[in-house]
Backbone as numpy.savetxt, mean C-alpha at the origin, in Angstrom:
# Nx Ny Nz CAx CAy CAz Cx Cy Cz
-15.54 -10.72 -0.66 -14.78 -12.06 -0.29 -13.08 -11.76 0.64
-12.30 -10.78 -0.23 -10.95 -10.70 0.30 -10.80 -10.16 1.80
-12.36 -9.31 1.75 -12.30 -8.81 3.28 -12.38 -10.11 4.29
-13.75 -10.97 3.57 -14.18 -11.78 4.75 -12.07 -12.48 4.58
-11.46 -12.60 4.00 -10.79 -13.67 3.89 -9.41 -13.30 5.25
-9.55 -12.04 5.16 -8.54 -11.24 6.06 -9.34 -10.99 7.34
-10.61 -11.32 7.52 -11.04 -11.68 8.99 -10.83 -12.84 9.83
-10.84 -13.76 8.66 -10.80 -15.58 9.23 -9.71 -15.75 9.13
-8.50 -14.76 8.85 -7.23 -15.60 9.06 -6.48 -14.06 9.00
-6.47 -13.35 10.21 -5.98 -12.26 10.35 -4.88 -12.58 11.08
-4.77 -13.45 11.75 -3.40 -13.95 13.33 -2.32 -14.76 12.20
-3.11 -15.81 11.23 -2.30 -16.03 9.99 -1.92 -14.92 9.45
-2.20 -14.44 8.76 -1.40 -13.26 8.14 -0.25 -12.33 8.68
-1.15 -11.99 10.31 0.37 -11.01 10.55 1.25 -11.76 11.06
1.16 -13.19 11.48 2.46 -13.54 11.68 2.93 -13.91 10.39
2.61 -13.83 9.43 3.63 -14.52 7.89 3.81 -12.86 7.71
3.38 -11.91 8.39 4.08 -10.65 7.36 5.10 -10.00 8.24
4.72 -10.07 9.37 4.99 -9.03 10.24 6.51 -8.58 10.32
7.19 -9.98 10.21 8.70 -9.67 10.68 9.26 -9.78 9.37
8.62 -9.30 7.85 9.59 -9.57 6.68 10.37 -8.15 6.66
11.33 -8.25 6.51 12.29 -7.48 6.12 12.32 -6.05 4.55
11.52 -5.39 5.08 11.33 -4.54 3.71 12.20 -3.21 3.62
13.10 -3.01 4.36 13.96 -1.82 4.76 14.50 -2.06 3.26
14.97 -2.46 2.31 15.38 -1.89 1.06 13.86 -1.04 -0.07
12.75 -1.54 0.39 11.90 -0.59 -0.10 11.87 0.59 1.15
11.68 0.35 2.01 11.63 1.83 3.02 12.68 3.10 2.34
13.74 2.70 2.13 14.62 3.04 1.64 15.12 3.91 0.77
14.36 3.40 -0.11 13.41 3.97 -1.78 12.61 4.63 -1.49
11.67 4.72 -0.64 10.77 5.71 -0.30 10.85 6.62 0.37
11.63 6.39 1.14 11.65 7.68 2.26 12.85 8.77 1.96
13.80 8.58 1.14 15.04 8.82 0.50 14.50 10.19 0.18
12.58 10.33 -0.55 12.18 11.43 -1.19 11.17 12.29 0.23
11.28 11.64 1.42 10.53 12.21 2.19 11.52 13.04 3.51
10.68 14.46 3.84 11.64 15.47 4.81 11.41 14.35 6.17
12.84 14.82 7.14 12.47 14.56 7.96 11.04 15.24 9.01
10.49 13.86 9.49 9.04 14.34 10.13 7.76 14.27 9.33
8.04 13.54 7.95 6.99 14.13 7.19 5.81 13.20 7.37
4.89 13.39 7.11 3.68 13.31 7.02 3.17 11.90 6.33
2.90 10.25 7.06 2.82 9.16 5.88 1.61 8.74 6.31
0.89 8.10 5.46 -0.31 7.39 5.42 0.32 5.73 4.61
-0.17 4.85 5.51 0.00 3.50 5.25 -1.29 2.76 4.64
-1.98 2.82 3.48 -3.01 2.60 3.23 -3.16 1.15 2.92
-3.99 0.74 3.61 -4.26 -0.65 3.65 -3.24 -1.05 4.43
-3.19 -1.22 5.46 -1.53 -1.53 6.21 -1.61 -2.50 7.04
-2.61 -3.18 6.51 -2.20 -4.88 7.23 -2.01 -5.14 8.57
-0.69 -5.74 9.05 -0.63 -5.79 10.10 0.01 -4.59 10.78
0.18 -3.61 9.76 1.32 -2.24 10.66 2.75 -2.07 10.50
3.00 -3.27 10.07 4.70 -3.55 9.68 4.94 -1.66 9.50
4.59 -2.09 8.05 4.76 -0.55 7.79 5.14 0.50 8.47
4.15 0.36 8.73 3.35 2.09 9.71 4.43 2.28 10.82
4.51 1.13 11.62 5.25 0.79 12.77 6.74 1.15 12.40
7.18 1.14 10.91 8.76 1.36 11.03 8.95 2.68 10.54
7.76 3.39 9.71 8.13 4.54 9.35 8.05 5.41 10.59
6.74 4.85 11.59 6.98 6.35 12.92 8.19 6.22 13.54
8.94 4.99 13.40 10.51 4.72 14.48 11.33 5.54 13.64
10.83 5.64 12.26 11.75 6.64 11.66 11.88 7.94 11.90
10.56 8.29 12.91 10.69 9.64 13.22 9.37 10.32 12.11
8.69 9.52 11.42 7.58 10.07 10.44 6.21 10.02 11.27
5.29 11.03 11.22 4.31 11.35 11.01 3.07 10.39 10.57
2.56 9.34 11.19 2.09 7.73 10.39 0.85 7.99 10.93
-0.19 7.71 10.02 -1.73 7.60 9.49 -2.05 6.42 9.59
-2.63 5.47 9.95 -3.00 3.65 8.96 -4.41 3.76 8.91
-4.53 3.04 7.58 -5.85 2.15 7.70 -6.22 1.00 7.08
-6.82 0.13 7.53 -7.25 -1.07 6.74 -8.38 -1.50 6.96
-9.18 -2.22 5.84 -10.67 -2.15 5.74 -11.01 -3.68 6.64
-10.29 -4.53 7.69 -10.72 -5.51 7.75 -10.53 -5.00 9.37
-11.67 -5.40 10.14 -11.22 -5.04 11.28 -10.30 -5.89 12.58
-10.39 -7.10 12.26 -9.75 -7.62 13.02 -7.33 -7.75 12.26
-7.60 -7.02 11.16 -6.26 -6.66 10.92 -6.55 -5.47 11.76
-6.96 -4.52 11.75 -7.46 -3.07 12.67 -6.47 -3.51 13.85
-7.55 -4.27 14.73 -7.10 -4.17 16.13 -5.45 -5.55 15.96
-5.45 -5.85 15.31 -3.86 -6.61 15.42 -2.66 -5.41 15.45
-3.41 -4.46 14.13 -2.20 -3.28 13.92 -1.61 -2.04 14.73
-3.15 -2.05 15.77 -3.37 -1.14 16.55 -2.24 -1.98 17.93
-2.40 -3.15 18.20 -1.76 -3.37 19.18 -0.14 -3.47 19.05
0.08 -3.75 17.40 1.39 -3.81 17.60 1.92 -2.60 17.10
1.41 -1.65 16.60 2.18 -0.15 16.15 1.90 0.75 17.66
0.71 0.92 18.27 0.63 1.55 19.33 -0.48 2.59 18.75
-0.62 2.39 17.30 -0.69 3.97 16.27 -2.68 3.49 16.57
-3.45 4.69 16.00 -4.31 4.93 16.14 -4.99 4.20 14.73
-4.86 3.12 14.51 -4.77 2.44 12.93 -7.04 2.34 12.57
-6.96 3.26 11.62 -8.51 3.68 10.88 -8.98 2.40 10.72
-10.17 2.06 11.08 -10.78 1.03 10.20 -11.69 1.66 9.14
-11.29 1.53 7.92 -11.84 2.23 6.48 -11.40 1.54 5.24
-12.12 1.99 3.99 -11.51 1.19 2.91 -11.04 2.35 2.13
-10.61 2.30 0.75 -9.94 3.00 -0.14 -11.21 3.88 -0.55
-12.12 3.60 -0.44 -13.45 4.15 -1.23 -13.79 5.30 -0.10
-13.57 5.44 1.51 -13.91 6.27 2.09 -12.66 7.02 2.44
-11.80 7.30 1.21 -10.50 8.00 1.15 -10.74 9.78 1.32
-11.16 10.52 1.85 -11.75 11.94 1.57 -10.56 13.07 1.93
-9.39 12.59 2.09 -8.40 13.68 2.61 -8.18 14.77 0.82
-7.69 15.69 1.47 -7.09 16.23 0.54 -5.79 17.39 0.62
-4.89 16.74 -0.10 -3.43 17.36 0.24 -2.91 17.26 1.63
-2.81 16.36 2.31 -2.64 16.04 3.73 -1.21 15.44 3.37
-0.98 14.35 3.07 0.20 13.35 2.77 1.46 13.80 2.14
2.64 13.97 2.79 3.79 14.09 2.32 3.76 12.78 1.35
3.61 11.53 2.08 3.99 10.35 1.09 2.96 9.26 1.62
2.78 8.71 0.62 1.76 7.40 0.70 2.43 5.97 0.18
1.91 5.56 1.32 2.57 3.92 1.16 1.43 3.03 1.01
1.28 2.34 0.00 0.25 0.82 -0.72 1.27 -0.07 -1.27
1.92 -1.04 -0.18 2.43 -1.85 -0.38 1.58 -3.25 -0.16
1.43 -3.62 -1.48 0.32 -4.92 -1.59 -0.83 -4.76 -1.38
-1.53 -3.46 -1.30 -2.84 -3.48 -0.90 -3.99 -2.73 -2.23
-3.15 -2.01 -2.73 -4.31 -1.77 -3.72 -4.49 -2.86 -4.87
-3.87 -4.24 -4.59 -3.78 -5.57 -5.98 -5.04 -6.13 -4.99
-5.92 -5.51 -4.47 -7.42 -6.36 -3.89 -8.34 -5.27 -4.86
-7.93 -4.27 -5.18 -8.93 -3.41 -5.72 -9.37 -3.70 -6.94
-10.56 -4.19 -7.27 -11.28 -4.50 -8.45 -10.71 -3.15 -9.79
-10.27 -3.96 -11.05 -9.47 -3.10 -11.76 -10.79 -2.03 -12.28
-11.98 -2.25 -12.24 -12.87 -1.53 -12.63 -13.02 -0.17 -11.69
-12.13 -0.25 -10.46 -12.57 0.99 -9.03 -10.90 1.38 -9.12
-10.20 1.04 -9.94 -8.72 1.13 -9.58 -8.92 2.82 -9.82
-9.12 3.36 -11.04 -9.01 4.66 -10.92 -9.53 5.51 -10.01
-10.76 5.33 -9.69 -11.44 6.06 -8.67 -10.56 6.05 -7.37
-9.98 5.01 -7.04 -9.66 4.59 -5.52 -7.87 5.73 -5.97
-7.12 5.05 -7.23 -5.83 6.38 -7.51 -6.27 7.43 -7.36
-7.67 8.18 -8.15 -7.83 9.63 -7.88 -7.57 9.93 -6.52
-9.04 9.49 -5.45 -9.06 9.42 -3.86 -7.41 9.58 -2.96
-6.61 8.87 -3.60 -5.15 8.92 -3.21 -4.51 10.23 -3.59
-4.27 10.10 -4.80 -3.55 11.43 -5.48 -4.41 12.76 -5.15
-5.70 12.54 -4.73 -5.69 14.08 -3.91 -5.32 14.32 -2.44
-4.85 12.82 -1.97 -4.84 12.99 -0.48 -3.34 13.18 -0.52
-2.52 13.29 -1.74 -1.14 13.68 -1.47 -0.90 15.06 -1.70
0.19 15.56 -0.66 0.27 16.91 -1.01 0.81 16.89 -2.44
1.24 17.91 -3.09 1.97 18.50 -4.17 3.47 18.60 -3.85
4.24 17.53 -4.84 5.55 17.44 -4.73 5.48 15.97 -3.65
4.48 15.29 -3.55 4.64 14.32 -2.44 5.11 13.18 -2.86
5.33 11.83 -2.22 6.03 10.90 -3.47 4.70 9.66 -2.93
4.92 8.55 -3.69 3.72 7.52 -3.29 4.08 6.10 -4.09
4.54 5.30 -2.92 5.10 3.80 -3.40 3.53 2.83 -3.41
3.57 2.05 -4.89 2.43 1.25 -5.15 3.16 -0.22 -5.10
2.71 -1.16 -5.01 3.40 -2.47 -5.87 2.05 -3.66 -5.77
2.14 -3.96 -6.66 1.18 -5.46 -7.39 2.13 -6.53 -7.51
1.19 -7.66 -7.36 1.71 -8.86 -8.65 1.47 -8.73 -9.94
2.98 -9.16 -10.23 2.96 -8.94 -11.39 2.41 -9.77 -12.67
1.75 -9.20 -12.96 0.90 -9.73 -14.27 -0.29 -8.77 -15.24
-1.35 -9.80 -15.61 -1.46 -8.74 -16.24 -3.35 -9.09 -16.69
-3.72 -9.35 -15.37 -5.04 -9.86 -15.22 -5.80 -9.79 -13.77
-7.10 -10.33 -13.98 -7.43 -9.90 -12.31 -7.82 -11.66 -12.06
-7.98 -12.39 -10.83 -8.12 -13.57 -10.57 -8.77 -13.67 -9.36
-9.11 -14.84 -8.78 -9.14 -15.21 -7.26 -8.17 -16.24 -7.01
-7.67 -16.07 -5.51 -6.73 -17.74 -5.58 -7.79 -17.39 -3.47
-7.44 -18.64 -3.22 -7.62 -18.50 -1.60 -8.82 -17.92 -1.37
-9.68 -17.30 -1.78 -10.57 -16.73 -1.24 -10.58 -14.75 -1.09
-8.80 -14.97 -1.99 -8.57 -13.48 -2.39 -8.75 -12.78 -3.66
-9.27 -11.67 -3.64 -9.00 -11.38 -5.47 -7.72 -10.42 -5.26
-7.59 -10.69 -6.83 -6.29 -9.49 -7.19 -6.39 -8.77 -8.34
-5.85 -7.95 -8.51 -5.79 -7.05 -9.98 -4.10 -7.12 -9.49
-3.65 -8.25 -10.83 -2.09 -7.72 -11.12 -2.02 -7.07 -11.99
-0.52 -6.05 -12.12 -0.06 -5.25 -12.98 1.32 -5.90 -13.55
1.72 -5.23 -14.85 2.84 -5.09 -15.21 3.38 -3.36 -15.69
4.14 -3.39 -16.32 4.77 -2.09 -16.34 3.54 -1.53 -17.25
2.81 -1.97 -18.87 2.10 -1.01 -19.50 0.72 -0.94 -18.50
0.16 -1.69 -18.03 -0.71 -1.75 -17.35 -0.74 -0.57 -15.95
0.71 -0.47 -15.30 0.15 0.49 -14.60 0.45 2.03 -15.17
1.45 2.07 -16.24 1.50 3.43 -17.05 0.16 3.73 -17.32
-0.35 2.80 -17.68 -1.79 3.12 -18.39 -2.74 3.78 -17.46
-3.03 3.17 -16.28 -3.32 3.52 -14.83 -2.70 4.97 -14.56
-1.71 5.18 -14.21 -0.88 6.54 -13.72 -1.38 7.35 -14.75
-1.30 7.32 -16.19 -1.55 8.26 -17.28 -2.89 8.76 -16.82
-3.61 8.16 -16.58 -5.21 8.84 -16.35 -5.61 9.30 -15.36
-4.46 9.64 -14.19 -4.53 11.29 -13.22 -3.19 11.57 -13.80
-3.44 13.17 -14.71 -2.62 13.96 -15.21 -1.58 14.46 -13.98
-1.90 14.61 -12.73 -0.85 15.12 -12.02 -0.12 14.05 -11.35
-0.05 13.04 -11.45 0.87 11.90 -11.39 1.94 11.47 -12.81
3.17 11.44 -12.02 4.57 10.66 -12.75 4.68 9.93 -11.83
5.17 8.83 -12.95 5.99 7.48 -12.70 7.51 7.88 -12.62
8.49 7.97 -11.68 9.71 8.36 -11.44 10.32 7.54 -11.31
9.72 5.84 -10.55 10.94 4.65 -10.56 9.61 3.36 -10.71
10.05 2.82 -11.54 9.62 1.44 -11.67 10.59 0.19 -11.71
10.09 -0.55 -11.08 11.07 -1.67 -11.22 10.57 -2.64 -10.44
10.95 -4.24 -10.50 10.69 -5.32 -10.41 11.31 -6.05 -8.93
10.56 -6.81 -8.17 11.48 -7.66 -7.05 10.87 -8.95 -7.11
11.78 -9.59 -6.21 11.02 -10.55 -5.44 10.16 -10.82 -4.52
9.37 -11.88 -4.25 8.65 -11.56 -2.92 9.65 -11.44 -1.64
9.51 -10.71 -0.90 10.29 -10.95 0.15 10.73 -11.62 1.33
9.20 -12.65 1.22 8.78 -13.38 2.24 9.95 -14.84 1.49
10.34 -15.56 2.32 11.48 -16.64 2.04 11.19 -17.55 1.31
9.57 -18.23 2.03 8.77 -19.38 1.26 7.77 -18.57 -0.11
8.22 -17.62 -0.32 7.73 -16.81 -1.64 8.53 -17.02 -2.67
7.84 -17.16 -4.38 8.66 -16.52 -5.23 8.13 -16.12 -5.88
7.03 -15.14 -5.95 6.59 -14.64 -6.56 7.09 -13.14 -6.89
7.09 -12.33 -8.20 7.47 -11.17 -8.38 6.50 -10.03 -8.61
7.01 -9.16 -8.26 6.10 -8.03 -7.96 6.86 -6.51 -8.69
5.43 -5.73 -9.42 6.01 -4.27 -9.31 5.70 -3.29 -8.87
6.98 -2.48 -8.65 7.22 -1.86 -7.62 7.05 -0.07 -8.22
6.37 0.71 -7.67 6.73 1.69 -8.37 6.70 3.26 -7.53
7.52 4.39 -7.74 7.18 5.52 -6.94 6.39 6.57 -7.90
5.55 7.13 -7.47 4.89 8.21 -8.08 4.79 9.80 -7.49
5.05 10.68 -8.50 5.14 11.48 -7.79 4.15 12.96 -8.37
3.44 13.84 -7.05 2.38 14.71 -7.78 2.88 15.89 -7.95
């Protein structure tokens, strides 16, 4: 369902997200990274964030599950964006930072622990991981996309299941897109 949405609406989604100013979130994440660090943009969508990190001098890898989004992200970033899902993640301690901006929210709650474990395994010790979810406490479908919403308690519970991860920052933001007024829960995790 969600994948079909992005396949069918890739250009519209790209156009609506690629120019959104995420600089305040980048600063919060990158202040914990060494120059030239290796960063994974997991569920990269338009490639906006992968391109920003590349322009900051980081070694960036990116993937998305939608082949249409992958093509647009490759064109936009010039990076070899991979076509894969979270279930395909098999890296071991490869990345200094992982960026999951509005991507994990599409994973069904029942699968989220396994996906988080896979991504935690891909993070190097002392690595930093940014995650964001729409604020809430359930699962829902909206216009052909499924969402797993999080609040502070649910995110803390989920993170506690992976003992080597700690939440070291947790905050709320308003949607960065001017026409939207949703609230997001954001977190930085440390391995």
